[in-house]
N, C-alpha and C positions, 0 to 999 in steps of 0.2 A: 460626536465626541471627538475632541482633539486636545492636544497638549500644547497650546500656543505659549502657555506660561513657561514651558521648558526652555524655549528659545530665549525668553526674557531672562530666565534664571541664569543662563550661561553667560549673559552679558554682565559679568560682575563689575567690570570697570567701564561704564559707558563713557563715550567720547564727550568732552566738554569743549565749548567754543567761547571765545571772548564775547562779552555782551556787546550788541550793536547799539550805536547811538540812536535814540528814538526821541521824537518830540514829546513833550508832556501830554499832549492831547491824544497821541497815538500809542501810548504805552501798552504793551501786550501783557496779559496776566502771566505771572510766574508759573512755569510748568513744574509740577511736582513729580519726581521720579518715585515709583513704588520702592519700598524698602525691601531688603533681602528677605526678611521674615514674611512680608506680604507675598513675595514671589514664591517662596517655598510653600506657604499655606495654599496659594492658588494651585500650584503644581500638585500638592498632596490631594486637594479636593478633586482635581481632574482624575487622578489615579483612582480615588475612592469611587467616583461616579462611574468610571469605565469598568472597574472591577464588579460593581453591583449589576451593571447592565449585562456584561458578558456572563457573570456567574449564574444568572437565572437560566442560562442555556446549557449549563454543564450538569451532567448526570454521573452517578456512581453505579457501576455494573458489577454484579456478583454472578459468577458462572460455576455450575457444578456439572461434571461430566467426565469425559475421557479426552486424552490428548495423545498425539503421536510424538513420542520422545525420541529425538535424534541422538544416537549413541555411536557415531561413526568411529570413535576412537577404540571401541570395543568390537569393531567389525559387525555391528548391529545397526539396523536402520528401522525407523518407524515403529517402535514398540508402543503399543497402546496401553495406557495406564490411567487410573483414576486421578482426577485433579480438581481442585477448587481454586479459582483465581478471582481477583478483584482488580478492576480497572476503571477507567473513566470513559466518557463519551460526550458528544456534542450534538445538540438538537439542530437539525437542518431544515425542518418543516413544521408548520403549525399542527399537522395531524400526527405527530409523534414518530417521525423517522429520525433515527439517531445513528451517527457514524462513530465507529470505534476501530480498534485494531483487531485483526483476525486472531492474533495470538491471545487476546483476552477471552474470546468466545469459542475457540477451536475445541471441538468434541463435546460441547456443552449439551446436556440433556435438559437443563433448566437454567433460565436466565431471569434474574431479578434486577429491576432497575429502580433506582430512587432518584427523583427529581430534586436533588439536595439543594440546588440553587434556588428553586422556587420555594421550597420549604423554609429556607432561611431568609427569604425576602420579606421585609416588613410590610410590603404592600400586597402580599399574597393573601387571598381570601379562601380559606378552607370551606366556607359555606357555599361560595360560588362555584368552586372547582373541587369537590370532595374527592374525585377520582385521581387527583394529582398528588395526594399525600400518601406517604407510606410506600412500601415496595410494590412495584407493578410487575406483572408478567411481561417479559420481553420475548418477541418472536423473531427468530433469525430469518431475514429476507434473503440474504446471500453473503458470500465472502469471496475474497480474492487473496490467496496465499502469497502470490508473487509480489504484490504491493503491500501485503500485511494490512488490508482494510476489510471491514465488515459493516454491513448495514442491518440494524435491528429496528423493530417496530413495537411501540407500546400503544395501548388503547387509551388515548387521551386526545384532547382537542384544544384549540386556541392557545397553543404553546408559543412562547417566545422562541426565536431561532436566530442563528447567526447567518450572515451572508458570506459567500466565498470571494476573497480578493483574487487578483491576478498575481500569482506567485512569480511570474516573469518580471514583475515590477519591484520585487523585493531587493533591497540594496544592503550591502555590508555596512554595519554601524547603526542600522535602523533599530529604534526602540521597540521591544516586543514584551508581551506578558504571556506567561504559561499558566494554564488552569488545570486542575485535576484533583485527585485524592491520593497524594503520596503516602505510602505506608498506611492507607486507610484513613488518613486525616482529610475528611471530606471538604470539598470546595475550597481548596487552597490556591493561592496565587503567588507567583514569583515574577520578578522583572529582570530584564537583561537587554542585550542587543543581539543583532544578527551577526554571527561570527563569519559565516559564509552563506550566500544565498543558494548555492548549488554544489553541495559536497558529495563527491562520489567516494564511497567507503571501500568498495571492492572493485578493482580495475577490470575484473572479468564480468561484473554485473553493471548494466547501464543505469540502474536505479540511483537517483540522486535525492538529497535531503537538504532541508534548511537547517544549518547548524547554528546553535545559539548557546550563550553562556547562562541563560536563565535556568535556575535550579529546577531540574526534573529528576524524579526518583521513582522507584517501583510503585505503581499505583497511578502514576500520571499518564500511563499508556492510554491513548485514545482521547485524551483531553485536547482542547484547542490551544494553538499558539496564535495570538492575535496582534494586529498592529494598533497604533494609537487611535484609529478610528473605530476600533471594535470589530474589524473584519477578520475573518479566519484566513491566515496565510499558510497554516500548516497544521498537521495532526501529530501531536507528540507520540513518539514511538519507541525510542531506545536511547541509552546513554553508553558512553565508553568510560569505564571506571575500573581502577584497580582495587578500590576499597569497597565497592558495591553501592556507594552513595554518589551524589552529584559531585563531579569534579570540573564542572564548567564545560563539558563536552556532551551536549544534548542535541538530539536530532528529531526533526519532524518531517512528515511526508508533505511535500509541497501541495498547496491548495489546487493547482491545476490538475494534478494527478488525482487528488481526492474528488474533484468535480467530475472527472471522466468516469471513475469507478462508481461513484454515487449514482450518476445518471443511468449507467448500465445496470447496476444491481436493482435500482428502483424499477426499471422497465422490464428486465428479463430475469432477474435473480442470479445472474452470473455475468462474467466479463467476457466480451468478445475480444480476443487478443489480436490486434491489428498487425498486419505485416504486408510488405510489398515484394518479398522474395529476393532479398539481397543479403550478403554478408559483407560487413564493412569493418574498417579499423582506422584508428586515429593515425595521422601522418606525423612521423618524427622527422628530424633533420636528416638522419641517415637514410630513411626510406625515400624522402624527397630527392636526395642526392643520387641514390642508386637507381631510381626510376626516372631521373632527369625531369622531375616536376619543378615548375617555376617557383613555387613557394610551398610552405607546409600548412597552409590553411585548408580547412575542410576535412572530409573523411574519404578514404580510398575504398572503392568498390573492389573487394577481393573475388567475389563470385556472384553471379546472377543465376538464380534457379531457372532451369528451362521451363517455358510455358507459364512463368510467374507473371504477375502484373508488371513488374519492372522490365522483364524480358519483352513482354508484349508492347510496352511503351518505347522500347528502343534503348534501354540502358545497357551499357557494356562493361565488361571486366576492364579495370584500369581507369574508369571514369572517376573523377573527383567531385563529390557532392559538396557544393559550396553554399547552398541555401535551401531551406525547407519552407515553402510558402514565401513570405517576405522577410524571414529571419535568417541571418547568417548561421551556418553550421561550422563549429570550430572543432568538435570532437565527438566521440561516440555517445557520450552521455547527453550532449545537446541534441544529437540526432534522435536518440531514444525518447527524450522528453517531448520533442516536437511531434514524434509519431503518435504519442498519447493523445494529442489534441484532435486527432482524426478518428471518427467512428468508422466501423466497417461499412463500406459502400461509398464513402466520400472520396473525392478526387483530390489528391495532393499535388501541388505544383512544386516540382523539385528542379533546381538548377544544377547542372553538372558542367565541369570543365573537361573538354576532350581535345587533345592536341592544340591547346592554347585557345580554343574557341568555346565560348559559353553557350550552352544549349538548355532550354527549358523543356522539361518533360511533364506530362500530365498522367499520373499513375493512380489507379483505383486501389484503395486499401481493402484487403480481404482478410478474412479471419484465419488465424493460426489454428490449425485443426488438432494438433497433437501436443497440447499442453500436458506435461507429465503429472501435474497435480490436479487434473480435472476430476479425478475420481475420489480424491482424498476426503472431501467433505461428506461423502456418502457412507463412510465407514462407520460401522457399529461394532461393539464387542462380539456380537454373534457372527460377524463376518470372518473371524479368525479360523484358519485351517492350520492347527498346530503341527501336524506331521510335516508340512512343507514350509512352515514359518512364513506364511503369507496371509494377507487379508483379501478375500475374493468377493466379487459382486456378480450375482446371477444376471444374465443378459435379459433385461426386459425392455419395454419401449423407451424408457428414459435413458438407459445405458446405451442401447443400440444407436440412439440419435447422437451420441457423443463419440461413436466409433466410425472409422472408415468402413467401406463395404467389406464384409467378411466372406471368406471362402466357405465357411460353415456358419450358419446363422445363430446357432445356440452354443452355450458354453459358459465359462466363468472367467471374468476379467480379473487379472492380478492388479488390485488397486494399490497395494503397498506391501513392503516386506517387513517382517517381524524378526524375531530372534528364536534361538534354541530349536531349530528344525530337527526332526528325527532323521531326515535323509540329507545326504550330501551328494555332491556331483553337479550335474547340469541343472541347477535350480532355475525356475522361471523368473523372468524379469518383470518389473512393473510395466503394464501395458500389454503383456502377453495374454492370449485367450486360451484357456485349457479346454480341449474338446473331448478328450478321452483318457481313461486310466486303464492300462493294459488292454487296449482295444475295446473297452467298454465305454460307450458314450456317457457323458455326464452333462446335465443341463442346468444344474443349480449348485449352490454351495453345499446344501444338504446332501445331494447326490455325491459330490466330491468327497465329503467327509465320510459318508457311508462306504464308498468304494475303497478308500484308504484304510478304513477301520477293519475291513475284512482281511487285509493282507497280514500274513505271518511275518515274523522277524526276518526270515531268510528268503522271503518271496522277492522276486525282482519287481522293480517299479519303472514303468515306461509311460511317460506322459506324451500325448499328442497335443501340440500347441500350435497356435498361429501367431507369427511375429512379423510385423511389417508386411503383411500380405502373403507371407510364405508359410507353408506347413512344415513342421519338423517334429522329430521325436527327441525327448529328453530322457536320458537314462540316469536314474538315481539309485543310490545304495544306502543301506542302513548300517549304523555302527554296530 
């Protein structure tokens, strides 16, 4: 599918040339230019065909469950509360794998998926595919909170699906279409252009987005943003708005990030966060002048972690990274996006400038072990420990595999903080492991609740915890 007629439509005033003298026997037939109405009809027909093709791959998702409500302004974090949400998704495989936003399905105990695009397709055969009609049960395969992506599965087959484009090829001004169910209005489509192919919203967060003026509203989350060929270039995720509705500032997760997360969730159920062991920053004119750098291109290496892959490959503090693979590096966001392209274990070719000399290093990408959100998806309402205002996880085989080697092998991991704790003082942090209450060992969340429940109001509370490989005591008091 393409929109060739769009180009013709924009040529509203075609060039005309004087007629050339021709012999009577060689007269060429007169060339008829299509009328504006014909061009508009052709363009409209292309949009209709594209919408029908892509719409068959769009689903509506309803999620019931619990979510972690961030309330930092009240001094509270990660409060678990009931929630029902509705969003969109896009089919990426014939066997029912669907990509959506993690905020659509976070904390869900039940997922219902409707293949609304197929249901509305005139060519859909309910007799041939009876399992494709109505609400289907969705199973969460995995999610990644950092990129706000999630993968779910429905029991269906022979589904149409979209292919992923290369978001590095997306250009400003490119025509795009956004699909989804805004405000529950299923299988809607809007059209616009790419406002920016790589917009960084938070300067402290390397995540980038495709910005578009195509109308996106609540309910569009997880739906596809496609090019005029019907290929997915992004996954709609949020808007910036003062009114709560679309104001032409819509953002989608680039397809190259979607591809990386989709591949890992499909294979392992979680994302392996790649890293090479460096801290970098974008180079400003002042920074280049102060450090006597020849130009302000690339990113500056502020620190190289000892024994990291970068250190082993010979990278040094003060190096300027100018290229990642065969792509120039201009700032931190570009560096972060380039790193997403590499899976754990792959070797990245990185070019650095050192003392005016260009050097190419080969660095093996390794997994980032201490992602602070890695336990959040395992939280259930029963995990709350109200006395401490935390959500805990008993250390079993699954949890142990996500932790570094512990000094004490049993205990309770603090997976998230809640609110309204009975105790104040040295409260445990996310990632801490609680080993004992007043010198009594605890090995499960139930043990911890029981031990705390036996304490009187004026009893002291001393927790033995393990934090970053070190044992410590936390002293807490009660109001």
